C-alpha positions in Angstrom: 9.1 20.2 -1.6 9.6 20.2 -5.4 8.5 16.9 -6.9 11.5 14.7 -7.7 11.1 13.8 -11.4 11.7 10.0 -11.6 13.1 8.4 -14.7 10.7 5.8 -16.3 13.4 3.1 -15.5 12.3 3.5 -11.8 9.2 1.5 -12.8 11.3 -1.3 -14.5 12.5 -4.4 -12.8 15.8 -3.8 -11.0 18.9 -5.9 -10.8 19.2 -7.3 -7.2 22.5 -8.4 -5.7 22.4 -12.1 -4.7 25.2 -11.4 -2.3 22.9 -9.3 -0.1 20.4 -11.2 2.1 16.7 -10.6 2.0 16.7 -8.8 -1.4 13.4 -8.5 -3.2 11.4 -6.2 -5.4 7.7 -5.8 -5.1 4.7 -4.1 -6.7 1.3 -3.7 -5.0 -2.0 -2.1 -5.9 -4.4 -1.4 -3.1 -8.0 -0.8 -4.1 -10.4 1.2 -1.9 -14.1 1.2 -2.9 -15.9 1.9 0.4 -19.1 2.9 -1.3 -19.4 -0.7 -2.5 -18.0 -2.2 0.7 -15.0 -3.6 -1.4 -11.3 -3.6 -0.8 -8.7 -5.6 -2.6 -5.0 -5.8 -3.3 -2.8 -7.5 -5.9 0.7 -8.1 -4.8 3.7 -9.5 -6.6 7.4 -9.8 -5.7 10.6 -11.4 -6.9 13.9 -12.1 -5.1 17.6 -11.8 -6.3 17.4 -15.5 -7.5 14.4 -15.0 -9.8 11.9 -16.7 -7.3 8.7 -14.8 -7.4 5.4 -14.6 -5.5 1.9 -13.5 -6.0 -1.1 -12.6 -3.8 -4.6 -11.7 -4.5 -7.0 -10.6 -1.8 -10.5 -9.2 -1.7 -12.6 -8.4 1.4 -15.3 -6.2 2.8 -19.0 -6.1 3.3 -19.6 -6.2 -0.4 -17.4 -9.3 -0.8 -18.7 -11.5 2.0 -16.2 -14.1 3.1 -12.7 -12.7 2.5 -10.7 -14.3 -0.3 -7.0 -14.5 0.5 -4.6 -16.3 -1.9 -0.8 -16.5 -1.9 1.9 -18.3 -3.9 5.6 -18.1 -3.4 8.7 -19.7 -4.9 7.6 -19.3 -8.5 10.2 -19.5 -11.2 10.5 -16.5 -13.5 12.7 -15.8 -16.5 15.7 -13.5 -15.8 14.8 -11.2 -18.7 11.1 -10.8 -17.9 10.4 -7.2 -16.8 7.5 -5.3 -15.3 6.5 -4.1 -18.8 4.9 -7.5 -19.1 5.1 -9.4 -15.9 3.7 -12.9 -15.1 3.9 -14.7 -11.8 1.4 -17.4 -11.2 -2.1 -15.9 -11.3 -0.7 -12.3 -11.6 -0.2 -10.5 -14.9 0.7 -6.9 -15.0 1.6 -4.8 -18.0 2.8 -1.2 -18.3 0.9 0.9 -20.7 3.2 3.9 -19.8 5.7 3.6 -17.0 4.8 5.7 -13.9 1.5 6.6 -15.6 -0.7 3.7 -16.4 -0.8 -0.1 -16.3 -3.0 -3.2 -16.5 -3.3 -5.3 -13.4 -4.8 -8.8 -13.4 -5.1 -11.6 -10.9 -6.9 -14.7 -12.2 -7.7 -17.9 -10.2 -10.7 -20.2 -9.8 -11.9 -18.2 -6.8 -10.8 -14.7 -7.5 -10.5 -12.6 -10.7 -9.4 -9.0 -10.6 -8.9 -7.2 -13.9 -8.1 -3.5 -13.7 -6.6 -0.6 -15.6 -4.8 1.8 -13.3 -4.1 5.4 -14.1 -2.0 7.8 -12.0 -3.5 10.9 -10.4 -0.1 12.5 -9.8 3.6 12.0 -10.2 5.2 9.4 -8.0 6.7 10.2 -4.6 10.1 8.7 -3.8 11.0 7.9 -0.2 14.7 8.6 -0.6 14.1 12.1 -2.0 13.9 13.2 1.6 16.9 13.3 4.0 18.0 11.2 5.7 17.4 8.2 3.6 14.9 5.5 4.4 16.4 2.5 6.4 18.1 -0.1 4.1 16.4 -3.1 5.8 13.1 -1.9 4.4 14.1 -0.9 0.9 16.9 0.7 -1.1 14.2 2.8 -2.8 10.4 3.0 -2.8 7.9 5.2 -4.4 4.2 5.7 -3.8 1.5 6.9 -6.2 -2.3 7.2 -6.0 -4.4 6.5 -9.0 -7.8 5.4 -10.2 -8.6 1.8 -11.1 -11.4 0.7 -13.5 -12.4 -2.8 -14.4 -14.0 -5.8 -12.7 -13.6 -8.0 -9.6 -15.2 -11.4 -9.2 -15.2 -13.0 -5.8 -17.6 -15.6 -4.2 -19.4 -15.9 -7.5 -20.3 -12.3 -7.9 -18.8 -9.8 -10.4 -18.5 -6.2 -9.4 -17.8 -3.3 -11.7 -15.0 -1.2 -10.3 -14.2 2.5 -10.6 -12.4 3.5 -7.5 -9.3 5.0 -6.0 -6.3 2.6 -5.9 -2.9 3.4 -4.3 0.2 1.6 -5.4 3.8 1.3 -4.4 7.0 -0.1 -6.0 10.0 -0.9 -3.9 13.3 -2.8 -4.2 16.2 -3.7 -1.9 16.3 -5.7 1.3 13.1 -6.3 3.2 13.3 -7.7 6.7 9.8 -7.6 8.0 10.8 -8.9 11.4 12.8 -5.9 12.3 9.7 -3.6 12.1 8.4 -2.8 15.6 5.3 -0.9 14.3 4.3 1.2 11.3 1.3 3.2 10.0 0.8 3.2 6.2 -2.0 5.5 5.4 -3.7 6.8 2.3 -6.4 9.4 2.0 -7.6 9.9 -1.5 -9.9 12.3 -3.4 -10.0 13.8 -6.8 -8.6 17.1 -5.5 -6.3 16.1 -2.7 -4.2 13.1 -1.6 -2.4 12.4 1.6 0.1 9.5 1.9 2.3 8.7 4.9 4.4 6.0 6.4 5.4 6.2 10.0 7.9 3.4 10.6 9.4 2.4 13.9 12.5 0.1 14.2 15.8 0.0 16.1 14.3 2.4 18.6 14.0 5.0 15.9 11.2 6.3 13.8 11.1 7.4 10.1 8.3 9.6 8.7 7.8 9.8 5.0 4.9 11.0 2.9 3.3 13.9 1.0 0.3 16.1 0.8 -1.0 16.9 -2.7 -3.4 19.9 -2.6 -4.2 22.7 -5.0 -1.9 21.1 -7.6 1.2 21.2 -5.3 2.9 18.3 -3.6 4.8 18.9 -0.4 6.8 16.7 2.0 5.2 15.8 5.3 7.2 17.1 8.2 5.1 16.0 11.2 1.8 14.5 12.2 -0.5 15.1 15.2 -2.3 11.8 15.8 -5.7 11.0 17.5 -7.2 7.5 17.4 -8.5 4.7 19.6 -7.5 1.0 19.6 -10.6 -1.2 20.2 -10.7 -4.6 21.8 -9.3 -6.1 18.6 -6.6 -3.5 18.4 -8.2 -2.0 15.3 -7.5 1.7 14.8 -10.9 3.5 15.3 -11.9 7.1 15.1 -8.6 8.0 13.4 -8.0 11.7 12.9 -4.7 13.4 12.1 -3.4 16.8 11.3 -0.6 16.5 8.8 2.0 19.3 8.5 4.1 19.8 5.4 7.0 21.8 4.3 4.8 24.2 2.3 3.5 25.4 5.7 0.1 23.7 5.3 -1.8 21.8 7.9 -4.2 19.2 6.5 -6.8 17.4 8.6 -7.7 13.9 7.7 -10.4 11.6 9.2 -11.2 8.0 8.8 -15.0 7.4 9.2 -16.9 4.2 8.8 -14.9 1.1 7.6 -17.0 -1.3 5.5 -13.9 -3.3 4.7 -11.5 -4.7 7.3 -8.8 -7.4 7.3 -6.2 -8.8 9.7 -3.4 -11.0 8.3 0.2 -12.1 9.0 2.7 -10.7 6.5 5.5 -12.4 8.5 5.7 -14.6 11.6 6.9 -11.5 13.4 4.5 -9.0 12.0 0.7 -8.8 11.6 -1.1 -6.2 9.4 -4.5 -4.7 10.1 -6.2 -2.9 7.1 -9.2 -0.7 7.5 -10.7 0.7 4.3 -13.5 3.3 4.5 -15.1 6.6 3.9 -12.9 9.5 4.9 -12.4 13.2 4.8 -9.6 15.5 3.8 -10.2 18.9 5.3 -13.9 18.1 5.5 -14.2 17.0 1.9 -15.3 13.4 1.2 -12.5 11.0 0.4 -11.6 7.3 0.5 -9.0 5.8 2.8 -6.8 2.7 3.0 -5.4 2.8 6.5 -3.0 0.0 7.6 -1.1 -0.5 10.8 1.3 -3.3 11.8 2.1 -4.9 15.1 4.2 -7.9 16.3 1.8 -10.7 16.9 2.8 -11.2 20.6 2.3 -7.5 21.2 -1.0 -7.6 19.4 -2.2 -10.5 21.4 -1.2 -8.9 24.7 -3.0 -5.7 23.6 -6.2 -7.6 23.0 -5.9 -9.4 26.4 -5.0 -6.3 28.4 -7.7 -3.6 28.6 -6.7 -1.3 31.5 
């Protein structure tokens, strides 16, 4: 798959129609530092009426007690863009669209100050055919980079130099229509694997890419192998990822020193495992997330056949 070259305006704030329900635009940066036992994310969003939200989260063995903060319904100026975006404790600023940015979250209990730099060109979900479902986004792109800076949680400041995956999406988002998804990132200096396996309406959508040997290719299929433990956490995950360049890439999630379960919506719970990993036997970091309806998740925990 040739990389679709995105215009820098893709990284700008988009105009959202107030006549369509559930419209929002969001940015998120997901930090994976398994060697320090640290995971974190900074998340911000805004709807078609200018109401914004912000979340800052840090967790893992290196953090101790998880810190999870969220604010919603924040007023934002109509003309404020993502070149210099402020929503409550979040402040992000583009240094160069699609290439680098500053990301900050500052509160009494959590401070994250990072500079993020891309490792590769962004990958757009709708570059593949058929398009991604409109209840999840009109468009969405994914991009792995490296983040450097500091994170302070539970009274301790950590120096950060680690892989950090981000996405930027806009359009409708109806979390409750999702039956299940896997959102997985395997990251090293020489190779990156990103995939989304989304299930809704009795259908499934697979999106993602493999970046190896300087060439990005579209994922065409995945052979899965993993176990769900008594907490329904995805253990022993291995997968062979096939792409349209004819390559088969083996990824493995190993130990997970950072884990978190949290409700993104009353109808959807996310489980994040961040750990050491491998891409074709080469050391990597991973941010591996699965989602489940809470009733299904509870039944799965109670039913061990």
